N, C-alpha and C positions, 0 to 999 in steps of 0.2 A: 506422441501426438503433437503436431505443430499447429499453432494458431497464428493467424495474421492479425495484428492490431491495426484497426482502421479508424479508431476514434480520435478525438482531439482532447480528451481528458482521461486521466487515470487516477484512481484512488490508491495511495500508498498508505497501507494500514499501519502507521507508526505515529507515536506521540513524540518521537525524538526529533527535535528541531534541526539538529545538525544533519541527520540522515535525510530528512525531508528537503533541506536545502541542496544536499548533494544530488538527490533525485531530480529536483527542479533543474539543476544545472545540466544533468545528463539528458533530460527530455527536451529542454528548451530549443536546441537546434532543429528538432523535428516538429516544432509547433504544437507540442502536447502540453496542456496545462496539468500540473500535478496538484492534487487535492490531498490534504492530510487528514488523519483520523479526527483530530480536534475540530477542524473546519466542518466536518460532517457530524460533529457532536457525538462521536462514538466514544464509549467508555473504554478505558484501557483494560483489556482482559488479563486475568491472572495467567501467567505462563507456567503451566503445570506439567508440561512435557519434558522429557530428558534431553531432547535435541533441539537445535535451532530450527530444523525443518518442522518438527512437531509444533513448536510454539508459533511459527509462521502460519501454519495451517489454522491454528486457533484464531489468530488475528484476521486472516482472510475470511474465514467462515463467519466471524463476528461482524464483518462489515456489512453483509447481507444487503448489498446494493445491486443495481443493474449495471453498474460501471465495471469495467475491467479493474482488477485490483491486484496489488502486490503487497506482500507483508514483509516488513523489515524490522529488524531489531533496533 
């Protein structure tokens, strides 16, 4: 399934400052504001899955916002 992003803000579900800065740099040319998990006062969930994808799902589900979200390590 393909989705088209039409917003001007995206939640990146990470507490990693380096990763967040990287995402801000990637989205900046498109006029998209990147919001991090800490800015949204989200707690850092325990990563209990065996894969990167599994742990990313935990983070994305934990964000529970109406914003588009992406989970990063």
